[in-house]
Every structure is written in C-alpha cells, then in structure tokens.
GUKE-552722 format. One line per 10 residues: number of its first residue (from 1); their letters; for each residue z, y, x negated of N, C-alpha, C, CB. Coordinates in nm, 3 decimals. Glycine has a CB too. Example, Ala and Ser with C-alpha at 12.3 -4.5 7.8 and 13.67 -1.06 7.14 Angstrom:
# residues 2
1> AS> 0.780 -0.569 -1.319 0.780 -0.450 -1.230 0.780 -0.330 -1.320 0.905 -0.447 -1.131  0.708 -0.225 -1.285 0.714 -0.106 -1.367 0.787 0.003 -1.290 0.572 -0.060 -1.408
END
This chain:
# residues 194
1> MPLCPHCGKA> -3.267 -1.202 0.270 -3.236 -1.113 0.160 -3.092 -1.065 0.175 -3.335 -0.994 0.156  -3.016 -1.064 0.066 -2.876 -1.020 0.075 -2.862 -0.871 0.107 -2.804 -1.051 -0.055  -2.745 -0.837 0.156 -2.715 -0.698 0.192 -2.606 -0.643 0.101 -2.671 -0.688 0.339  -2.612 -0.513 0.076 -2.508 -0.446 -0.001 -2.382 -0.438 0.085 -2.554 -0.303 -0.046  -2.266 -0.475 0.031 -2.144 -0.469 0.112 -2.097 -0.326 0.139 -2.034 -0.546 0.044  -2.151 -0.229 0.067 -2.107 -0.090 0.084 -2.195 -0.012 0.180 -2.105 -0.020 -0.050  -2.328 -0.017 0.158 -2.417 0.062 0.243 -2.492 -0.023 0.346 -2.517 0.136 0.157  -2.494 -0.155 0.329 -2.557 -0.244 0.426 -2.708 -0.257 0.411 -2.528 -0.197 0.561  -2.766 -0.200 0.308 -2.911 -0.207 0.286 -2.947 -0.337 0.214 -2.961 -0.085 0.205  -3.070 -0.383 0.234 -3.117 -0.504 0.168 -3.137 -0.476 0.019 -3.250 -0.556 0.232
11> IDQVNVFCPL> -3.093 -0.570 -0.066 -3.104 -0.553 -0.211 -3.157 -0.682 -0.273 -2.967 -0.516 -0.273  -3.205 -0.672 -0.397 -3.249 -0.790 -0.470 -3.128 -0.869 -0.516 -3.339 -0.750 -0.590  -3.145 -1.001 -0.527 -3.034 -1.086 -0.569 -2.998 -1.065 -0.716 -3.069 -1.230 -0.545  -3.088 -1.011 -0.795 -3.061 -0.996 -0.938 -2.978 -0.872 -0.969 -3.191 -0.990 -1.015  -2.964 -0.781 -0.874 -2.890 -0.658 -0.899 -2.740 -0.682 -0.896 -2.928 -0.553 -0.796  -2.672 -0.629 -0.998 -2.526 -0.632 -0.999 -2.473 -0.512 -0.922 -2.472 -0.634 -1.144  -2.551 -0.402 -0.925 -2.515 -0.281 -0.852 -2.625 -0.248 -0.754 -2.490 -0.163 -0.949  -2.588 -0.191 -0.640 -2.685 -0.152 -0.539 -2.767 -0.034 -0.591 -2.615 -0.116 -0.404  -2.901 -0.041 -0.588 -2.982 0.070 -0.636 -2.977 0.191 -0.543 -3.126 0.025 -0.652  -2.930 0.174 -0.420 -2.927 0.285 -0.325 -2.795 0.362 -0.328 -2.952 0.233 -0.186
21> CGGKTGPSGF> -2.682 0.288 -0.330 -2.552 0.358 -0.326 -2.475 0.345 -0.457 -2.468 0.304 -0.212  -2.512 0.254 -0.544 -2.445 0.237 -0.673 -2.322 0.149 -0.669 -2.407 0.370 -0.725  -2.289 0.097 -0.551 -2.171 0.011 -0.538 -2.195 -0.126 -0.598 -2.132 -0.003 -0.393  -2.087 -0.186 -0.651 -2.097 -0.320 -0.708 -2.119 -0.419 -0.595 -1.969 -0.357 -0.790  -2.214 -0.509 -0.614 -2.250 -0.602 -0.507 -2.180 -0.735 -0.518 -2.397 -0.624 -0.507  -2.092 -0.753 -0.615 -2.015 -0.876 -0.623 -2.012 -0.933 -0.763 -2.071 -0.978 -0.530  -1.920 -1.025 -0.788 -1.908 -1.082 -0.922 -2.029 -1.163 -0.963 -1.785 -1.168 -0.929  -2.098 -1.224 -0.868 -2.214 -1.304 -0.903 -2.342 -1.222 -0.900 -2.226 -1.421 -0.810  -2.332 -1.096 -0.871 -2.449 -1.011 -0.867 -2.501 -0.983 -0.728 -2.557 -1.073 -0.947  -2.456 -1.057 -0.627 -2.498 -1.029 -0.491 -2.398 -1.085 -0.392 -2.637 -1.087 -0.465
31> ISNVDPVSEV> -2.407 -1.033 -0.273 -2.326 -1.081 -0.162 -2.422 -1.138 -0.059 -2.235 -0.967 -0.101  -2.397 -1.258 -0.018 -2.485 -1.323 0.078 -2.469 -1.259 0.215 -2.456 -1.475 0.086  -2.579 -1.256 0.290 -2.570 -1.201 0.425 -2.548 -1.311 0.528 -2.696 -1.123 0.459  -2.526 -1.432 0.482 -2.502 -1.545 0.571 -2.351 -1.562 0.587 -2.568 -1.675 0.516  -2.303 -1.535 0.707 -2.161 -1.554 0.738 -2.148 -1.691 0.803 -2.105 -1.440 0.831  -2.058 -1.776 0.755 -2.047 -1.909 0.812 -1.998 -1.911 0.956 -1.955 -1.992 0.728  -1.946 -1.800 1.006 -1.900 -1.791 1.145 -1.986 -1.688 1.216 -1.747 -1.753 1.154  -2.054 -1.732 1.321 -2.144 -1.641 1.393 -2.067 -1.557 1.494 -2.254 -1.721 1.464  -2.132 -1.453 1.541 -2.070 -1.365 1.641 -2.047 -1.440 1.772 -2.157 -1.241 1.665  -2.136 -1.530 1.804 -2.120 -1.609 1.927 -1.996 -1.697 1.917 -2.246 -1.697 1.952
41> EFRTFIGKNA> -1.973 -1.755 1.800 -1.854 -1.837 1.781 -1.727 -1.754 1.790 -1.859 -1.909 1.647  -1.729 -1.635 1.728 -1.614 -1.545 1.741 -1.592 -1.507 1.887 -1.634 -1.417 1.656  -1.700 -1.472 1.956 -1.690 -1.430 2.096 -1.632 -1.542 2.183 -1.829 -1.387 2.150  -1.675 -1.664 2.158 -1.625 -1.778 2.234 -1.478 -1.805 2.202 -1.709 -1.903 2.205  -1.443 -1.795 2.075 -1.305 -1.818 2.033 -1.211 -1.714 2.093 -1.295 -1.817 1.880  -1.251 -1.587 2.087 -1.164 -1.478 2.134 -1.149 -1.481 2.285 -1.220 -1.342 2.089  -1.258 -1.501 2.356 -1.251 -1.501 2.502 -1.246 -1.360 2.555 -1.129 -1.580 2.550  -1.142 -1.331 2.633 -1.127 -1.200 2.694 -1.113 -1.093 2.585 -1.004 -1.198 2.788  -1.171 -0.977 2.608 -1.171 -0.863 2.515 -1.247 -0.892 2.385 -1.028 -0.825 2.481  -1.345 -0.979 2.390 -1.421 -1.013 2.270 -1.494 -0.891 2.213 -1.521 -1.124 2.300
51> DHYLRKFRNF> -1.547 -0.805 2.299 -1.618 -0.687 2.249 -1.526 -0.597 2.168 -1.679 -0.609 2.365  -1.406 -0.579 2.217 -1.308 -0.495 2.145 -1.280 -0.552 2.007 -1.177 -0.485 2.225  -1.250 -0.681 1.999 -1.216 -0.741 1.870 -1.336 -0.752 1.778 -1.154 -0.877 1.891  -1.453 -0.779 1.832 -1.572 -0.789 1.747 -1.604 -0.655 1.681 -1.693 -0.837 1.828  -1.580 -0.546 1.751 -1.598 -0.413 1.689 -1.504 -0.398 1.570 -1.571 -0.300 1.793  -1.382 -0.444 1.583 -1.286 -0.437 1.472 -1.323 -0.535 1.362 -1.143 -0.466 1.522  -1.370 -0.655 1.398 -1.402 -0.758 1.300 -1.520 -0.718 1.212 -1.433 -0.888 1.371  -1.607 -0.633 1.261 -1.723 -0.592 1.179 -1.680 -0.520 1.052 -1.815 -0.502 1.261  -1.562 -0.463 1.051 -1.510 -0.400 0.929 -1.472 -0.503 0.824 -1.390 -0.313 0.962  -1.442 -0.625 0.866 -1.394 -0.727 0.774 -1.499 -0.832 0.740 -1.274 -0.796 0.831
61> SGRDTYNFAI> -1.597 -0.854 0.826 -1.685 -0.970 0.812 -1.818 -0.934 0.746 -1.710 -1.032 0.947  -1.900 -1.038 0.732 -2.033 -1.022 0.673 -2.031 -1.026 0.522 -2.093 -0.893 0.719  -1.922 -1.070 0.465 -1.909 -1.076 0.320 -1.858 -1.213 0.281 -1.814 -0.964 0.267  -1.878 -1.250 0.157 -1.830 -1.380 0.111 -1.680 -1.379 0.087 -1.902 -1.420 -0.017  -1.624 -1.263 0.065 -1.481 -1.252 0.044 -1.419 -1.180 0.163 -1.449 -1.178 -0.089  -1.288 -1.193 0.179 -1.219 -1.122 0.285 -1.188 -0.982 0.235 -1.088 -1.197 0.328  -1.236 -0.883 0.305 -1.212 -0.745 0.266 -1.130 -0.677 0.374 -1.344 -0.669 0.241  -1.010 -0.639 0.337 -0.922 -0.570 0.431 -0.970 -0.427 0.449 -0.776 -0.572 0.382  -0.970 -0.383 0.572 -0.999 -0.244 0.605 -0.894 -0.202 0.707 -1.147 -0.226 0.662  -0.847 -0.081 0.695 -0.742 -0.033 0.786 -0.802 -0.016 0.926 -0.681 0.102 0.736
71> SWSWSAFFLG> -0.735 -0.076 1.021 -0.770 -0.057 1.162 -0.638 -0.053 1.239 -0.865 -0.173 1.216  -0.644 -0.019 1.365 -0.521 -0.004 1.442 -0.526 -0.093 1.564 -0.500 0.142 1.483  -0.415 -0.161 1.591 -0.400 -0.246 1.710 -0.275 -0.202 1.784 -0.393 -0.397 1.672  -0.297 -0.138 1.900 -0.183 -0.092 1.979 -0.102 -0.210 2.031 -0.230 -0.005 2.096  -0.170 -0.320 2.067 -0.095 -0.434 2.118 -0.007 -0.496 2.011 -0.189 -0.539 2.174  -0.058 -0.504 1.887 0.025 -0.558 1.778 0.140 -0.463 1.747 -0.062 -0.583 1.652  0.115 -0.333 1.759 0.220 -0.233 1.732 0.333 -0.243 1.834 0.161 -0.091 1.732  0.300 -0.240 1.962 0.403 -0.237 2.065 0.463 -0.374 2.094 0.345 -0.180 2.192  0.383 -0.479 2.090 0.431 -0.610 2.133 0.466 -0.704 2.019 0.329 -0.674 2.220  0.413 -0.682 1.899 0.447 -0.761 1.782 0.432 -0.910 1.803 0.586 -0.731 1.742
81> FIWMLYRKMY> 0.545 -0.981 1.798 0.538 -1.127 1.804 0.489 -1.178 1.939 0.674 -1.186 1.773  0.508 -1.101 2.046 0.458 -1.145 2.177 0.305 -1.145 2.176 0.512 -1.053 2.290  0.244 -1.042 2.117 0.098 -1.038 2.104 0.048 -1.153 2.018 0.052 -0.903 2.045  0.120 -1.182 1.911 0.079 -1.291 1.822 0.087 -1.426 1.893 0.166 -1.292 1.695  0.190 -1.448 1.973 0.197 -1.570 2.053 0.083 -1.575 2.154 0.332 -1.580 2.125  0.055 -1.462 2.215 -0.052 -1.454 2.315 -0.187 -1.492 2.252 -0.060 -1.312 2.375  -0.208 -1.451 2.129 -0.333 -1.480 2.058 -0.326 -1.609 1.976 -0.369 -1.364 1.968  -0.224 -1.690 1.996 -0.206 -1.822 1.933 -0.192 -1.815 1.781 -0.322 -1.910 1.967  -0.128 -1.712 1.732 -0.099 -1.698 1.589 0.049 -1.732 1.569 -0.133 -1.551 1.536  0.081 -1.859 1.574 0.219 -1.903 1.586 0.304 -1.874 1.462 0.222 -2.049 1.614
91> LWALLAFFIA> 0.251 -1.896 1.343 0.332 -1.870 1.222 0.361 -1.721 1.205 0.260 -1.925 1.098  0.261 -1.639 1.230 0.284 -1.495 1.222 0.383 -1.450 1.328 0.152 -1.417 1.236  0.376 -1.511 1.446 0.470 -1.477 1.554 0.613 -1.513 1.515 0.431 -1.549 1.684  0.629 -1.627 1.449 0.763 -1.666 1.404 0.817 -1.567 1.302 0.760 -1.808 1.344  0.735 -1.527 1.207 0.776 -1.429 1.107 0.811 -1.295 1.175 0.665 -1.408 1.002  0.726 -1.250 1.266 0.751 -1.123 1.336 0.877 -1.131 1.421 0.630 -1.086 1.423  0.904 -1.247 1.479 1.024 -1.265 1.560 1.150 -1.244 1.477 1.025 -1.404 1.625  1.156 -1.305 1.358 1.274 -1.290 1.273 1.286 -1.149 1.217 1.268 -1.390 1.159  1.175 -1.086 1.187 1.180 -0.948 1.138 1.226 -0.853 1.248 1.042 -0.904 1.084  1.197 -0.888 1.373 1.236 -0.802 1.485 1.387 -0.787 1.497 1.181 -0.857 1.614
101> FTPVAFPLTM> 1.462 -0.880 1.439 1.608 -0.872 1.448 1.671 -0.808 1.326 1.664 -1.009 1.466  1.591 -0.753 1.236 1.646 -0.676 1.124 1.628 -0.529 1.158 1.577 -0.713 0.987  1.734 -0.459 1.190 1.721 -0.323 1.242 1.656 -0.225 1.145 1.854 -0.271 1.280  1.674 -0.243 1.016 1.618 -0.148 0.920 1.468 -0.168 0.906 1.687 -0.162 0.784  1.424 -0.293 0.899 1.283 -0.322 0.875 1.199 -0.314 1.001 1.269 -0.457 0.814  1.259 -0.327 1.116 1.181 -0.336 1.240 1.088 -0.218 1.265 1.274 -0.349 1.356  1.132 -0.092 1.254 1.039 0.019 1.279 0.921 0.020 1.181 1.113 0.152 1.272  0.949 -0.012 1.056 0.841 -0.015 0.956 0.744 -0.129 0.983 0.898 -0.027 0.815  0.796 -0.243 1.024 0.706 -0.355 1.051 0.624 -0.333 1.177 0.784 -0.484 1.062  0.675 -0.256 1.271 0.593 -0.222 1.388 0.467 -0.149 1.343 0.673 -0.135 1.490
111> IGWGIVGNYL> 0.483 -0.054 1.253 0.367 0.019 1.201 0.278 -0.076 1.121 0.412 0.138 1.112  0.341 -0.164 1.044 0.264 -0.261 0.966 0.183 -0.354 1.054 0.357 -0.343 0.879  0.244 -0.406 1.162 0.169 -0.494 1.253 0.055 -0.417 1.317 0.261 -0.553 1.362  0.076 -0.290 1.349 -0.032 -0.210 1.407 -0.150 -0.195 1.312 0.020 -0.074 1.446  -0.121 -0.180 1.183 -0.227 -0.161 1.084 -0.299 -0.292 1.052 -0.170 -0.101 0.955  -0.226 -0.401 1.035 -0.288 -0.527 0.992 -0.312 -0.627 1.105 -0.202 -0.592 0.888  -0.276 -0.594 1.228 -0.289 -0.689 1.338 -0.430 -0.740 1.358 -0.243 -0.625 1.465  -0.528 -0.651 1.360 -0.667 -0.695 1.379 -0.714 -0.782 1.264 -0.759 -0.574 1.394  -0.675 -0.747 1.143 -0.716 -0.825 1.027 -0.654 -0.964 1.029 -0.677 -0.752 0.898  -0.527 -0.973 1.066 -0.462 -1.103 1.077 -0.530 -1.189 1.183 -0.314 -1.087 1.110
121> YYLHARKKIL> -0.569 -1.126 1.293 -0.637 -1.202 1.398 -0.776 -1.245 1.352 -0.647 -1.118 1.526  -0.844 -1.160 1.276 -0.975 -1.197 1.220 -0.961 -1.318 1.128 -1.037 -1.078 1.143  -0.863 -1.315 1.037 -0.842 -1.427 0.946 -0.807 -1.555 1.023 -0.731 -1.394 0.845  -0.723 -1.540 1.124 -0.683 -1.655 1.206 -0.804 -1.716 1.277 -0.576 -1.613 1.309  -0.883 -1.632 1.342 -1.000 -1.681 1.416 -1.100 -1.746 1.321 -1.067 -1.566 1.493  -1.128 -1.681 1.211 -1.224 -1.735 1.114 -1.176 -1.869 1.058 -1.248 -1.635 0.999  -1.050 -1.877 1.024 -0.995 -2.001 0.969 -1.003 -2.115 1.070 -0.849 -1.980 0.925  -0.964 -2.089 1.194 -0.967 -2.194 1.296 -1.110 -2.241 1.324 -0.902 -2.143 1.425  -1.202 -2.147 1.330 -1.342 -2.184 1.357 -1.399 -2.267 1.242 -1.429 -2.057 1.379  -1.373 -2.224 1.118 -1.424 -2.298 1.002 -1.359 -2.436 0.991 -1.400 -2.219 0.873
131> EYKSRQGATP> -1.231 -2.447 1.020 -1.164 -2.577 1.019 -1.228 -2.671 1.121 -1.014 -2.562 1.048  -1.251 -2.619 1.239 -1.308 -2.703 1.344 -1.452 -2.743 1.309 -1.305 -2.630 1.478  -1.529 -2.649 1.255 -1.668 -2.680 1.218 -1.673 -2.785 1.107 -1.741 -2.554 1.173  -1.581 -2.780 1.013 -1.583 -2.876 0.904 -1.545 -3.016 0.953 -1.487 -2.832 0.792  -1.465 -3.026 1.057 -1.426 -3.156 1.110 -1.531 -3.214 1.204 -1.293 -3.145 1.183  -1.599 -3.129 1.278 -1.686 -3.178 1.384 -1.831 -3.199 1.340 -1.682 -3.082 1.498  -1.875 -3.135 1.234 -2.013 -3.153 1.191 -2.111 -3.086 1.284 -2.045 -3.300 1.181  -2.206 -3.162 1.336 -2.316 -3.104 1.413 -2.292 -3.104 1.564 -2.442 -3.178 1.384  -2.178 -3.146 1.610 -2.153 -3.147 1.754 -2.142 -3.004 1.806 -2.025 -3.226 1.787  -2.180 -2.980 1.931 -2.170 -2.845 1.986 -2.023 -2.803 1.997 -2.238 -2.837 2.126
141> IILFLTELGG> -1.992 -2.690 1.939 -1.852 -2.650 1.931 -1.813 -2.543 2.030 -1.821 -2.603 1.794  -1.909 -2.488 2.101 -1.879 -2.375 2.190 -1.773 -2.413 2.294 -2.008 -2.327 2.261  -1.784 -2.531 2.353 -1.685 -2.572 2.454 -1.547 -2.588 2.394 -1.728 -2.703 2.521  -1.540 -2.639 2.273 -1.411 -2.663 2.209 -1.348 -2.534 2.158 -1.427 -2.761 2.094  -1.431 -2.437 2.120 -1.377 -2.309 2.071 -1.305 -2.233 2.181 -1.489 -2.223 2.012  -1.351 -2.249 2.303 -1.285 -2.182 2.415 -1.141 -2.228 2.429 -1.362 -2.207 2.545  -1.120 -2.360 2.412 -0.984 -2.415 2.421 -0.904 -2.386 2.295 -0.989 -2.566 2.445  -0.969 -2.394 2.179 -0.902 -2.372 2.052 -0.854 -2.227 2.039 -0.995 -2.407 1.935  -0.936 -2.134 2.083 -0.902 -1.992 2.075 -0.846 -1.944 2.207 -1.024 -1.908 2.038  -0.894 -1.828 2.248 -0.847 -1.772 2.373 -0.705 -1.721 2.363 -0.857 -1.874 2.483
151> VNRWVWFVGF> -0.636 -1.727 2.475 -0.500 -1.672 2.481 -0.407 -1.770 2.550 -0.500 -1.536 2.555  -0.278 -1.752 2.528 -0.174 -1.826 2.600 -0.129 -1.739 2.717 -0.053 -1.862 2.505  -0.160 -1.780 2.836 -0.124 -1.700 2.953 0.027 -1.706 2.982 -0.201 -1.749 3.075  0.095 -1.809 2.939 0.238 -1.822 2.964 0.320 -1.723 2.883 0.284 -1.962 2.933  0.262 -1.661 2.781 0.337 -1.572 2.693 0.388 -1.449 2.767 0.251 -1.528 2.574  0.313 -1.399 2.864 0.359 -1.281 2.936 0.486 -1.311 3.014 0.250 -1.229 3.031  0.495 -1.430 3.069 0.616 -1.469 3.140 0.734 -1.479 3.041 0.596 -1.603 3.213  0.712 -1.544 2.928 0.816 -1.557 2.827 0.856 -1.419 2.773 0.769 -1.649 2.711  0.758 -1.333 2.750 0.787 -1.198 2.703 0.870 -1.119 2.803 0.658 -1.125 2.674  0.838 -1.135 2.932 0.914 -1.067 3.036 1.058 -1.117 3.038 0.847 -1.090 3.174
161> IFVLFLLFIL> 1.077 -1.247 3.028 1.212 -1.305 3.024 1.286 -1.255 2.900 1.206 -1.460 3.025  1.217 -1.248 2.786 1.279 -1.202 2.663 1.324 -1.056 2.675 1.181 -1.217 2.546  1.241 -0.971 2.735 1.279 -0.831 2.754 1.398 -0.820 2.849 1.159 -0.749 2.810  1.401 -0.900 2.955 1.517 -0.900 3.044 1.643 -0.945 2.971 1.492 -0.992 3.165  1.630 -1.045 2.885 1.744 -1.092 2.805 1.794 -0.981 2.713 1.704 -1.217 2.722  1.703 -0.910 2.647 1.744 -0.800 2.560 1.813 -0.689 2.639 1.623 -0.743 2.486  1.762 -0.657 2.757 1.827 -0.556 2.841 1.966 -0.602 2.884 1.741 -0.524 2.964  1.979 -0.729 2.917 2.109 -0.784 2.954 2.207 -0.772 2.838 2.095 -0.931 2.996  2.165 -0.807 2.718 2.251 -0.798 2.600 2.289 -0.651 2.574 2.179 -0.858 2.475  2.194 -0.561 2.592 2.222 -0.419 2.572 2.326 -0.368 2.671 2.092 -0.338 2.584
171> VLGFLLIFHF> 2.310 -0.401 2.798 2.405 -0.357 2.901 2.541 -0.423 2.877 2.353 -0.393 3.044  2.541 -0.551 2.845 2.667 -0.620 2.818 2.740 -0.558 2.698 2.640 -0.769 2.792  2.666 -0.529 2.594 2.726 -0.464 2.476 2.784 -0.328 2.510 2.624 -0.451 2.365  2.710 -0.250 2.590 2.759 -0.119 2.631 2.888 -0.132 2.711 2.653 -0.045 2.713  2.892 -0.228 2.804 3.012 -0.246 2.886 3.131 -0.292 2.802 2.984 -0.347 2.997  3.107 -0.381 2.708 3.216 -0.427 2.621 3.271 -0.314 2.536 3.167 -0.541 2.531  3.184 -0.233 2.482 3.230 -0.119 2.401 3.307 -0.020 2.489 3.111 -0.049 2.332  3.256 0.007 2.609 3.322 0.100 2.700 3.463 0.050 2.735 3.238 0.118 2.827  3.475 -0.078 2.769 3.606 -0.134 2.805 3.700 -0.138 2.684 3.591 -0.274 2.864  3.648 -0.165 2.568 3.731 -0.166 2.448 3.786 -0.026 2.421 3.650 -0.217 2.327
181> LEYRGFFAPQ> 3.702 0.075 2.432 3.747 0.212 2.409 3.848 0.256 2.515 3.628 0.308 2.407  3.825 0.210 2.637 3.920 0.243 2.744 4.054 0.173 2.719 3.862 0.202 2.882  4.051 0.051 2.673 4.172 -0.024 2.642 4.250 0.042 2.529 4.137 -0.168 2.605  4.180 0.094 2.431 4.246 0.157 2.316 4.293 0.299 2.348 4.151 0.160 2.197  4.268 0.345 2.468 4.318 0.476 2.509 4.226 0.591 2.470 4.451 0.499 2.449  4.106 0.561 2.435 4.013 0.667 2.397 3.982 0.759 2.514 3.885 0.607 2.342  3.976 0.704 2.635 3.942 0.782 2.752 4.065 0.827 2.829 3.851 0.703 2.841  4.185 0.805 2.774 4.308 0.846 2.843 4.315 0.998 2.847 4.435 0.787 2.773  4.366 1.052 2.957 4.375 1.197 2.966 4.474 1.253 2.863 4.417 1.239 3.107  4.436 1.359 2.802 4.520 1.426 2.704 4.586 1.546 2.771 4.437 1.470 2.579
191> FIEI> 4.717 1.547 2.775 4.789 1.659 2.835 4.826 1.757 2.728 4.915 1.612 2.911  4.797 1.879 2.757 4.829 1.987 2.663 4.948 2.064 2.722 4.705 2.082 2.638  5.055 2.074 2.643 5.171 2.149 2.690 5.154 2.294 2.656 5.302 2.094 2.630  5.192 2.375 2.751 5.181 2.519 2.730 5.318 2.579 2.710 5.111 2.586 2.847
END
C-alpha cells in the first residue's frame, strides 16, 4: 500500500489528497512506497559513516521524485571540493574547485555546499546504484557497490598537499608585498625636524 509523502501514513491509491493530513499525494494520485534503491544498497555504497548519511537520506528518499530538504553537512561546508573528491563526486568537485578561486563567491558557496552537500551525495549515490543495477541485471551487486561507492583514501593526502601549497603561496605573497613596500621606502624612518 502506498504511503503519503507528507505524513507517512498508508493511503488508498485512488486518493489525490491524503485523508489524514490533506497533503497532495502526487500528480498520478499516489506515491509508491517502493524505492528502487534499498537501504542495504545505500549502506554498501556509502561504506564508512553509512548510519550518518542514511539518517540524512531519509529526508530525500522514499518518493518517486527527488525532493530536496534542507540539511547540513559540516564536511561539505569546511572541505568543499576535497569532501566531494573523497566521496567520488568528481564533477561537483571540479565545479567547487573553480568556485573556490573566486573570492567574492567563495564564502557564499561554502554555506551553499553545507546546505546541499547531503542532497548532492544522495543524488550521486542513487544515480550510481541505479546505473549499475540497470547494467548488471540480476547479478549480486553488493560486492561491486563497495568498490563503486565508498571513499577515495588518497584525497586526504592530496588535500594536505593542497593546503600546504596555499600556505606557501600566502607566505610568499606576504613576503613579496613586504619587500616591495620596503623597496618603495614605505618602512623608511621618517625624521621630524624640530
């Protein structure tokens, strides 16, 4: 029996509106309670921290359509493209990398990644699982989902090198500005005649 997407109660398929909460149950009159991606498949795909992400994914899943709900991801907020690389979201990581070098947009996009990070990861995981299921048919996919999903362990090393590179550029820039100002006489002693 289908479930209402608003209150979660079982409803008749003929109802356009839920008799319990009054919410619209979908354009076809109902929302199916059959999700093509099971929790076990999500758990296998995610790997480490699956419980954390599954709690967040419950806000988005169980419906025939993708429904965005605001959630917060501290890792997406602080790490941005490094977190996306770690979670194998390569196209989003590339976009976040280029946005990171725009000084005006960067602070706003940090907040944006924090708000939509879990949802982007949900869409990514669901898409990858469904793609793999459509190609493989009836073969057991649990072993393959572990490799397909999971995390890139090398990203922490690359992220560490990237942070060191940024610190190097920052120190180098500071030294160049300091020497330029010293060359122009900005730091020269000013003698006051009395």
